[in-house]
N, C-alpha and C positions, 0 to 999 in steps of 0.2 A: 731129803732136799738137796739141790742138785745144788755147782757152785754158782751159778747166775741169782738162782733163789733166794742161796745165802748172801751176794751182792744185795739185793734187792730187799733182804730182810736187816741187812746193815742201813741201807736209805733210810729206809723205814723207821728207825730206831735212832739214827742219826739227825736226819733232817725234817719226820715227818711227814712223807708225803710217797705217794705211789709211783713207781718207775716200768716203764717198756724199755729193754734191751733193742739195741740198734743196730752196735757194731764191735767188733774186735780188732784193737789196733797194737801192732808190736811196738814196743817203743826201747830205743838203744840210746840210753841218755849219756854224753861223757863230757866231760869235764877236763879242759887239757887234754886230751885226744884218750884219757883213761876211761873207762866204764862206771860209773855212778849207779844207774839202774838199768837192768836190763828186763822186759817182762811184757804182759798185754794189758792193755788197758781194755775195760768193759765201759762201752758208752751208752749211759741211761737217758732216753727222754723222760721229762720229771710232769706229774699232774698234781696239783694241789700246793707247789712251792710257792710263796708269795712273792721270790726276788729270781730264781732260776728256773731257767725250763730244762737246764742240762746236767748232768751229773758223771764224774767218770769214776770208776770205781775198780777198785784190784783187791788183793789180800798177798800177805806173805808171813812166812815164820818170822816169831818173835819171842822175846823172853831169853831166859837160861835155856841154851842147849838147842834152841829155836823149837822149845815146845808148845808154843803156843800159837796159834792164828791170828793175824791182825789183820782188821779190814781199814780200808781207806776208800774214803766216797767225798769227793773233793766236786761242790759246786761248782758250776759253768758261771762263776760271774767275776764280768773284768778285772783283772787281764786274764784270767784264766778261759782261754775260748777253745780250747783243743786239749787232745790228751797228755801233749807234750808239754803245756802250759800244766797240767794241773799234777804231773811228775815233777815238775820244779818248783809248785808252790808246795808241795807235799814236803820234798828234799828240804828245802827252806825252813818250812815251820817244825819241821823233828830237830834241824840243826839249832833252831832258838829255843826249841824247846829242851836240847841236851845242854845247850851253853846257861839257860836260866838254872836248870837241876844243880850246877855245881856251885 
């Protein structure tokens, strides 16, 4: 399975719809001048989702010693309207989840 196919499978599992790859966008997200997230966001058009027409997806290593691959698929629902906004939303969501686990 290719990387894009893996992302499409993640979109299918997380959001219950099909997708078509549109483009790849490099993102360099910084906070107070320091890098927070750097990588490529894959942009997909969705078919069959009741609210979103677009999804932004990527994966990264996660877990102890970066032993597992984690897939992220953020729906293009306002305020998420770009790959950069999707990354920002994922960062905020992860920070909130980490805060709740404490």
